[in-house]
PQR file with spaces between the fields and no chain letter, atoms N, CA, C, O and H, PARSE charges and radii, in Angstrom:
ATOM       1  N    PHE     1    -223.822 -179.628 -138.046 -0.4000 1.5000
ATOM       2  CA   PHE     1    -224.843 -178.526 -137.186 -0.0000 2.0000
ATOM       3  C    PHE     1    -224.885 -177.426 -138.208  0.5500 1.7000
ATOM       4  O    PHE     1    -224.108 -177.119 -139.112 -0.5500 1.4000
ATOM       5  N    VAL     2    -226.195 -176.854 -137.733 -0.4000 1.5000
ATOM       6  CA   VAL     2    -226.745 -175.566 -138.425 -0.0000 2.0000
ATOM       7  C    VAL     2    -226.059 -174.004 -137.499  0.5500 1.7000
ATOM       8  O    VAL     2    -225.938 -173.707 -136.310 -0.5500 1.4000
ATOM       9  H    VAL     2    -226.826 -177.104 -136.999  0.4000 1.0000
ATOM      10  N    ASP     3    -225.691 -173.211 -139.027 -0.4000 1.5000
ATOM      11  CA   ASP     3    -225.474 -171.917 -138.131 -0.0000 2.0000
ATOM      12  C    ASP     3    -226.271 -170.895 -138.027  0.5500 1.7000
ATOM      13  O    ASP     3    -226.905 -170.395 -138.956 -0.5500 1.4000
ATOM      14  H    ASP     3    -225.789 -173.453 -139.993  0.4000 1.0000
ATOM      15  N    PRO     4    -226.268 -170.553 -136.914 -0.5600 1.5000
ATOM      16  CA   PRO     4    -227.497 -170.133 -136.692  0.2800 2.0000
ATOM      17  C    PRO     4    -227.236 -168.637 -136.887  0.5500 1.7000
ATOM      18  O    PRO     4    -228.011 -167.965 -136.206 -0.5500 1.4000
ATOM      19  N    ILE     5    -226.617 -168.117 -137.409 -0.4000 1.5000
ATOM      20  CA   ILE     5    -226.015 -166.165 -137.192 -0.0000 2.0000
ATOM      21  C    ILE     5    -227.390 -165.903 -138.655  0.5500 1.7000
ATOM      22  O    ILE     5    -228.259 -165.031 -138.652 -0.5500 1.4000
ATOM      23  H    ILE     5    -225.987 -168.663 -137.962  0.4000 1.0000
ATOM      24  N    PRO     6    -227.154 -166.974 -139.751 -0.5600 1.5000
ATOM      25  CA   PRO     6    -228.513 -165.792 -140.924  0.2800 2.0000
ATOM      26  C    PRO     6    -229.480 -166.031 -140.418  0.5500 1.7000
ATOM      27  O    PRO     6    -230.181 -165.031 -140.570 -0.5500 1.4000
ATOM      28  N    GLN     7    -230.353 -167.231 -139.526 -0.4000 1.5000
ATOM      29  CA   GLN     7    -231.473 -166.707 -138.628 -0.0000 2.0000
ATOM      30  C    GLN     7    -231.507 -165.593 -137.571  0.5500 1.7000
ATOM      31  O    GLN     7    -232.504 -165.036 -137.110 -0.5500 1.4000
ATOM      32  H    GLN     7    -229.784 -168.044 -139.402  0.4000 1.0000
ATOM      33  N    ALA     8    -230.242 -165.387 -137.289 -0.4000 1.5000
ATOM      34  CA   ALA     8    -230.695 -164.221 -136.280 -0.0000 2.0000
ATOM      35  C    ALA     8    -230.443 -163.251 -137.144  0.5500 1.7000
ATOM      36  O    ALA     8    -230.751 -162.174 -136.632 -0.5500 1.4000
ATOM      37  H    ALA     8    -229.432 -165.840 -137.663  0.4000 1.0000
ATOM      38  N    LEU     9    -230.157 -163.169 -137.876 -0.4000 1.5000
ATOM      39  CA   LEU     9    -229.860 -161.722 -138.905 -0.0000 2.0000
ATOM      40  C    LEU     9    -231.606 -161.526 -139.498  0.5500 1.7000
ATOM      41  O    LEU     9    -232.273 -160.507 -139.680 -0.5500 1.4000
ATOM      42  H    LEU     9    -229.907 -164.044 -138.292  0.4000 1.0000
ATOM      43  N    THR    10    -231.889 -162.789 -139.656 -0.4000 1.5000
ATOM      44  CA   THR    10    -233.050 -162.396 -140.495 -0.0000 2.0000
ATOM      45  C    THR    10    -234.012 -161.754 -139.101  0.5500 1.7000
ATOM      46  O    THR    10    -234.830 -160.846 -139.239 -0.5500 1.4000
ATOM      47  H    THR    10    -231.347 -163.617 -139.508  0.4000 1.0000
ATOM      48  N    LEU    11    -233.794 -162.247 -138.147 -0.4000 1.5000
ATOM      49  CA   LEU    11    -234.730 -162.239 -137.502 -0.0000 2.0000
ATOM      50  C    LEU    11    -234.356 -160.887 -136.776  0.5500 1.7000
ATOM      51  O    LEU    11    -234.687 -160.935 -135.591 -0.5500 1.4000
ATOM      52  H    LEU    11    -233.129 -162.985 -138.035  0.4000 1.0000
ATOM      53  N    THR    12    -234.044 -160.264 -136.966 -0.4000 1.5000
ATOM      54  CA   THR    12    -233.162 -158.810 -136.074 -0.0000 2.0000
ATOM      55  C    THR    12    -233.579 -158.104 -137.458  0.5500 1.7000
ATOM      56  O    THR    12    -234.106 -157.021 -137.204 -0.5500 1.4000
ATOM      57  H    THR    12    -233.775 -160.225 -137.928  0.4000 1.0000
ATOM      58  N    SER    13    -233.531 -158.304 -138.519 -0.4000 1.5000
ATOM      59  CA   SER    13    -233.975 -157.754 -139.877 -0.0000 2.0000
ATOM      60  C    SER    13    -235.486 -157.450 -139.771  0.5500 1.7000
ATOM      61  O    SER    13    -236.049 -156.515 -140.340 -0.5500 1.4000
ATOM      62  H    SER    13    -233.103 -159.184 -138.725  0.4000 1.0000
ATOM      63  N    ILE    14    -236.099 -158.420 -138.917 -0.4000 1.5000
ATOM      64  CA   ILE    14    -237.461 -158.538 -139.067 -0.0000 2.0000
ATOM      65  C    ILE    14    -238.028 -157.492 -137.941  0.5500 1.7000
ATOM      66  O    ILE    14    -239.107 -156.904 -138.001 -0.5500 1.4000
ATOM      67  H    ILE    14    -235.642 -159.179 -138.455  0.4000 1.0000
ATOM      68  N    VAL    15    -237.153 -157.407 -137.011 -0.4000 1.5000
ATOM      69  CA   VAL    15    -238.035 -156.601 -135.953 -0.0000 2.0000
ATOM      70  C    VAL    15    -237.428 -155.489 -136.171  0.5500 1.7000
ATOM      71  O    VAL    15    -237.907 -154.579 -135.494 -0.5500 1.4000
ATOM      72  H    VAL    15    -236.276 -157.884 -136.963  0.4000 1.0000
ATOM      73  N    ILE    16    -236.344 -155.100 -137.011 -0.4000 1.5000
ATOM      74  CA   ILE    16    -236.289 -153.692 -137.073 -0.0000 2.0000
ATOM      75  C    ILE    16    -236.860 -153.128 -137.804  0.5500 1.7000
ATOM      76  O    ILE    16    -236.909 -151.907 -137.651 -0.5500 1.4000
ATOM      77  H    ILE    16    -235.955 -155.840 -137.560  0.4000 1.0000
ATOM      78  N    GLY    17    -237.501 -153.693 -138.843 -0.4000 1.5000
ATOM      79  CA   GLY    17    -238.246 -153.461 -139.888 -0.0000 2.0000
ATOM      80  C    GLY    17    -239.918 -153.444 -138.864  0.5500 1.7000
ATOM      81  O    GLY    17    -240.893 -152.773 -139.202 -0.5500 1.4000
ATOM      82  H    GLY    17    -237.462 -154.685 -138.968  0.4000 1.0000
ATOM      83  N    ALA    18    -239.892 -153.924 -138.202 -0.4000 1.5000
ATOM      84  CA   ALA    18    -241.378 -153.726 -137.578 -0.0000 2.0000
ATOM      85  C    ALA    18    -241.240 -152.367 -136.729  0.5500 1.7000
ATOM      86  O    ALA    18    -242.146 -151.538 -136.806 -0.5500 1.4000
ATOM      87  H    ALA    18    -239.100 -154.469 -137.927  0.4000 1.0000
ATOM      88  N    CYS    19    -240.247 -152.157 -136.015 -0.4000 1.5000
ATOM      89  CA   CYS    19    -240.091 -151.179 -135.271 -0.0000 2.0000
ATOM      90  C    CYS    19    -239.726 -149.868 -136.018  0.5500 1.7000
ATOM      91  O    CYS    19    -240.237 -148.868 -135.515 -0.5500 1.4000
ATOM      92  H    CYS    19    -239.511 -152.830 -135.953  0.4000 1.0000
ATOM      93  N    VAL    20    -238.836 -149.630 -137.274 -0.4000 1.5000
ATOM      94  CA   VAL    20    -239.153 -148.625 -137.784 -0.0000 2.0000
ATOM      95  C    VAL    20    -240.721 -148.468 -138.389  0.5500 1.7000
ATOM      96  O    VAL    20    -241.282 -147.469 -137.938 -0.5500 1.4000
ATOM      97  H    VAL    20    -238.421 -150.443 -137.682  0.4000 1.0000
ATOM      98  N    THR    21    -241.459 -149.196 -139.242 -0.4000 1.5000
ATOM      99  CA   THR    21    -243.346 -149.267 -139.738 -0.0000 2.0000
ATOM     100  C    THR    21    -243.878 -148.392 -138.105  0.5500 1.7000
ATOM     101  O    THR    21    -244.743 -147.519 -138.029 -0.5500 1.4000
ATOM     102  H    THR    21    -241.003 -150.007 -139.608  0.4000 1.0000
ATOM     103  N    ALA    22    -243.160 -148.891 -137.095 -0.4000 1.5000
ATOM     104  CA   ALA    22    -244.253 -148.520 -135.831 -0.0000 2.0000
ATOM     105  C    ALA    22    -244.105 -146.909 -135.765  0.5500 1.7000
ATOM     106  O    ALA    22    -244.950 -146.047 -135.523 -0.5500 1.4000
ATOM     107  H    ALA    22    -242.458 -149.600 -137.156  0.4000 1.0000
ATOM     108  N    MET    23    -242.710 -146.813 -136.070 -0.4000 1.5000
ATOM     109  CA   MET    23    -241.860 -145.346 -135.312 -0.0000 2.0000
ATOM     110  C    MET    23    -242.765 -144.781 -136.670  0.5500 1.7000
ATOM     111  O    MET    23    -243.325 -143.856 -136.082 -0.5500 1.4000
ATOM     112  H    MET    23    -242.024 -147.513 -136.267  0.4000 1.0000
ATOM     113  N    ALA    24    -243.054 -144.736 -137.442 -0.4000 1.5000
ATOM     114  CA   ALA    24    -243.329 -143.755 -139.165 -0.0000 2.0000
ATOM     115  C    ALA    24    -245.144 -143.669 -139.173  0.5500 1.7000
ATOM     116  O    ALA    24    -245.702 -142.936 -139.989 -0.5500 1.4000
ATOM     117  H    ALA    24    -242.599 -145.487 -137.920  0.4000 1.0000
ATOM     118  N    LEU    25    -246.132 -144.700 -137.940 -0.4000 1.5000
ATOM     119  CA   LEU    25    -246.866 -144.732 -138.308 -0.0000 2.0000
ATOM     120  C    LEU    25    -247.152 -143.962 -136.442  0.5500 1.7000
ATOM     121  O    LEU    25    -247.948 -143.062 -136.177 -0.5500 1.4000
ATOM     122  H    LEU    25    -245.679 -145.296 -137.277  0.4000 1.0000
ATOM     123  N    ALA    26    -246.490 -144.477 -135.732 -0.4000 1.5000
ATOM     124  CA   ALA    26    -246.795 -142.877 -134.505 -0.0000 2.0000
ATOM     125  C    ALA    26    -246.343 -141.524 -134.924  0.5500 1.7000
ATOM     126  O    ALA    26    -246.621 -140.550 -134.225 -0.5500 1.4000
ATOM     127  H    ALA    26    -245.844 -145.208 -135.947  0.4000 1.0000
ATOM     128  N    LEU    27    -245.610 -141.399 -136.107 -0.4000 1.5000
ATOM     129  CA   LEU    27    -245.046 -140.280 -136.192 -0.0000 2.0000
ATOM     130  C    LEU    27    -246.445 -139.761 -137.476  0.5500 1.7000
ATOM     131  O    LEU    27    -246.649 -138.574 -137.735 -0.5500 1.4000
ATOM     132  H    LEU    27    -245.385 -142.191 -136.675  0.4000 1.0000
ATOM     133  N    CYS    28    -246.918 -140.436 -137.854 -0.4000 1.5000
ATOM     134  CA   CYS    28    -248.632 -140.038 -138.901 -0.0000 2.0000
ATOM     135  C    CYS    28    -249.579 -139.707 -137.992  0.5500 1.7000
ATOM     136  O    CYS    28    -250.439 -138.849 -138.192 -0.5500 1.4000
ATOM     137  H    CYS    28    -246.752 -141.399 -137.644  0.4000 1.0000
ATOM     138  N    VAL    29    -249.456 -140.397 -136.920 -0.4000 1.5000
ATOM     139  CA   VAL    29    -250.705 -140.019 -135.801 -0.0000 2.0000
ATOM     140  C    VAL    29    -250.785 -139.213 -135.228  0.5500 1.7000
ATOM     141  O    VAL    29    -251.824 -138.691 -134.822 -0.5500 1.4000
ATOM     142  H    VAL    29    -248.758 -141.094 -136.757  0.4000 1.0000
ATOM     143  N    ARG    30    -249.276 -138.773 -134.967 -0.4000 1.5000
ATOM     144  CA   ARG    30    -249.289 -137.486 -133.989 -0.0000 2.0000
ATOM     145  C    ARG    30    -249.178 -136.301 -135.041  0.5500 1.7000
ATOM     146  O    ARG    30    -249.057 -135.173 -134.563 -0.5500 1.4000
ATOM     147  H    ARG    30    -248.432 -139.197 -135.297  0.4000 1.0000
ATOM     148  N    ILE    31    -249.205 -136.432 -136.365 -0.4000 1.5000
ATOM     149  CA   ILE    31    -249.196 -135.032 -137.294 -0.0000 2.0000
ATOM     150  C    ILE    31    -250.653 -135.009 -137.433  0.5500 1.7000
ATOM     151  O    ILE    31    -251.242 -133.935 -137.312 -0.5500 1.4000
ATOM     152  H    ILE    31    -249.303 -137.348 -136.753  0.4000 1.0000
ATOM     153  N    TYR    32    -251.439 -136.345 -137.733 -0.4000 1.5000
ATOM     154  CA   TYR    32    -252.600 -135.792 -137.498 -0.0000 2.0000
ATOM     155  C    TYR    32    -253.367 -135.292 -136.641  0.5500 1.7000
ATOM     156  O    TYR    32    -254.346 -134.588 -136.888 -0.5500 1.4000
ATOM     157  H    TYR    32    -250.960 -137.217 -137.831  0.4000 1.0000
ATOM     158  N    LYS    33    -252.729 -135.828 -134.911 -0.4000 1.5000
ATOM     159  CA   LYS    33    -253.425 -134.901 -134.244 -0.0000 2.0000
ATOM     160  C    LYS    33    -253.376 -133.913 -134.284  0.5500 1.7000
ATOM     161  O    LYS    33    -254.463 -133.336 -134.316 -0.5500 1.4000
ATOM     162  H    LYS    33    -251.934 -136.399 -134.710  0.4000 1.0000
ATOM     163  N    GLU    34    -252.112 -133.064 -134.308 -0.4000 1.5000
ATOM     164  CA   GLU    34    -251.872 -131.757 -134.484 -0.0000 2.0000
ATOM     165  C    GLU    34    -252.249 -131.046 -135.648  0.5500 1.7000
ATOM     166  O    GLU    34    -252.317 -129.839 -135.414 -0.5500 1.4000
ATOM     167  H    GLU    34    -251.229 -133.533 -134.282  0.4000 1.0000
ATOM     168  N    TYR    35    -252.633 -131.478 -137.313 -0.4000 1.5000
ATOM     169  CA   TYR    35    -252.983 -130.669 -137.881 -0.0000 2.0000
ATOM     170  C    TYR    35    -254.480 -131.485 -138.532  0.5500 1.7000
ATOM     171  O    TYR    35    -255.262 -131.064 -139.385 -0.5500 1.4000
ATOM     172  H    TYR    35    -252.577 -132.458 -137.503  0.4000 1.0000
ATOM     173  N    GLY    36    -254.491 -132.308 -138.044 -0.4000 1.5000
ATOM     174  CA   GLY    36    -256.431 -133.002 -138.421 -0.0000 2.0000
ATOM     175  C    GLY    36    -255.650 -133.263 -140.111  0.5500 1.7000
ATOM     176  O    GLY    36    -256.409 -132.623 -140.839 -0.5500 1.4000
ATOM     177  H    GLY    36    -253.856 -132.649 -137.351  0.4000 1.0000
ATOM     178  N    THR    37    -254.728 -133.774 -140.869 -0.4000 1.5000
ATOM     179  CA   THR    37    -254.701 -133.801 -141.794 -0.0000 2.0000
ATOM     180  C    THR    37    -253.130 -134.490 -141.940  0.5500 1.7000
ATOM     181  O    THR    37    -252.148 -134.063 -141.332 -0.5500 1.4000
ATOM     182  H    THR    37    -254.111 -134.294 -140.278  0.4000 1.0000
ATOM     183  N    LEU    38    -253.125 -135.764 -142.976 -0.4000 1.5000
ATOM     184  CA   LEU    38    -251.793 -135.603 -143.595 -0.0000 2.0000
ATOM     185  C    LEU    38    -251.154 -135.509 -144.841  0.5500 1.7000
ATOM     186  O    LEU    38    -250.245 -136.117 -145.406 -0.5500 1.4000
ATOM     187  H    LEU    38    -253.923 -136.110 -143.470  0.4000 1.0000
ATOM     188  N    ASP    39    -251.951 -134.499 -145.123 -0.4000 1.5000
ATOM     189  CA   ASP    39    -251.640 -133.697 -146.843 -0.0000 2.0000
ATOM     190  C    ASP    39    -250.259 -132.625 -146.365  0.5500 1.7000
ATOM     191  O    ASP    39    -250.148 -131.867 -145.402 -0.5500 1.4000
ATOM     192  H    ASP    39    -252.690 -134.006 -144.664  0.4000 1.0000
ATOM     193  N    ALA    40    -249.339 -132.938 -147.463 -0.4000 1.5000
ATOM     194  CA   ALA    40    -248.030 -132.397 -147.098 -0.0000 2.0000
ATOM     195  C    ALA    40    -248.766 -130.590 -146.904  0.5500 1.7000
ATOM     196  O    ALA    40    -248.678 -129.759 -146.001 -0.5500 1.4000
ATOM     197  H    ALA    40    -249.429 -133.554 -148.246  0.4000 1.0000
ATOM     198  N    ARG    41    -249.590 -130.601 -148.485 -0.4000 1.5000
ATOM     199  CA   ARG    41    -249.208 -129.083 -149.048 -0.0000 2.0000
ATOM     200  C    ARG    41    -250.575 -128.143 -147.537  0.5500 1.7000
ATOM     201  O    ARG    41    -250.674 -126.931 -147.345 -0.5500 1.4000
ATOM     202  H    ARG    41    -249.662 -131.277 -149.218  0.4000 1.0000
ATOM     203  N    GLU    42    -251.274 -129.148 -146.873 -0.4000 1.5000
ATOM     204  CA   GLU    42    -252.514 -128.982 -145.891 -0.0000 2.0000
ATOM     205  C    GLU    42    -251.217 -128.275 -145.175  0.5500 1.7000
ATOM     206  O    GLU    42    -250.973 -127.077 -145.313 -0.5500 1.4000
ATOM     207  H    GLU    42    -251.193 -130.132 -147.030  0.4000 1.0000
ATOM     208  N    ILE    43    -250.416 -129.176 -144.391 -0.4000 1.5000
ATOM     209  CA   ILE    43    -249.791 -128.980 -143.045 -0.0000 2.0000
ATOM     210  C    ILE    43    -248.868 -127.948 -143.679  0.5500 1.7000
ATOM     211  O    ILE    43    -249.115 -127.007 -142.925 -0.5500 1.4000
ATOM     212  H    ILE    43    -250.614 -130.149 -144.279  0.4000 1.0000
ATOM     213  N    ARG    44    -248.161 -127.573 -144.363 -0.4000 1.5000
ATOM     214  CA   ARG    44    -247.431 -126.343 -144.822 -0.0000 2.0000
ATOM     215  C    ARG    44    -247.888 -125.110 -144.436  0.5500 1.7000
ATOM     216  O    ARG    44    -247.300 -124.259 -143.768 -0.5500 1.4000
ATOM     217  H    ARG    44    -247.960 -128.338 -144.976  0.4000 1.0000
ATOM     218  N    ARG    45    -249.350 -125.076 -145.072 -0.4000 1.5000
ATOM     219  CA   ARG    45    -250.396 -124.187 -145.325 -0.0000 2.0000
ATOM     220  C    ARG    45    -250.322 -123.773 -143.554  0.5500 1.7000
ATOM     221  O    ARG    45    -249.672 -122.944 -142.917 -0.5500 1.4000
ATOM     222  H    ARG    45    -249.828 -125.767 -145.614  0.4000 1.0000
ATOM     223  N    LEU    46    -251.162 -124.634 -143.247 -0.4000 1.5000
ATOM     224  CA   LEU    46    -251.329 -124.421 -141.682 -0.0000 2.0000
ATOM     225  C    LEU    46    -250.119 -124.065 -140.423  0.5500 1.7000
ATOM     226  O    LEU    46    -250.201 -123.509 -139.328 -0.5500 1.4000
ATOM     227  H    LEU    46    -251.690 -125.307 -143.764  0.4000 1.0000
ATOM     228  N    HIS    47    -249.046 -124.657 -141.155 -0.4000 1.5000
ATOM     229  CA   HIS    47    -247.801 -124.439 -140.249 -0.0000 2.0000
ATOM     230  C    HIS    47    -247.340 -123.196 -140.366  0.5500 1.7000
ATOM     231  O    HIS    47    -246.879 -122.720 -139.328 -0.5500 1.4000
ATOM     232  H    HIS    47    -248.980 -125.109 -142.045  0.4000 1.0000
ATOM     233  N    GLY    48    -247.324 -122.396 -141.505 -0.4000 1.5000
ATOM     234  CA   GLY    48    -246.719 -120.972 -142.159 -0.0000 2.0000
ATOM     235  C    GLY    48    -246.501 -120.206 -142.263  0.5500 1.7000
ATOM     236  O    GLY    48    -245.968 -119.853 -143.315 -0.5500 1.4000
ATOM     237  H    GLY    48    -247.699 -122.782 -142.348  0.4000 1.0000
């Protein structure tokens, strides 16, 4: 018999990694729409 736990954990880690990447990309898109740049110094200057 084959133990399915390692395969399930591997698949779970891949899905979690994809979700984290998607959230980071969505955050970058939102910041770009709001400020027109992704440069942290420029965002700080515009914000405040």
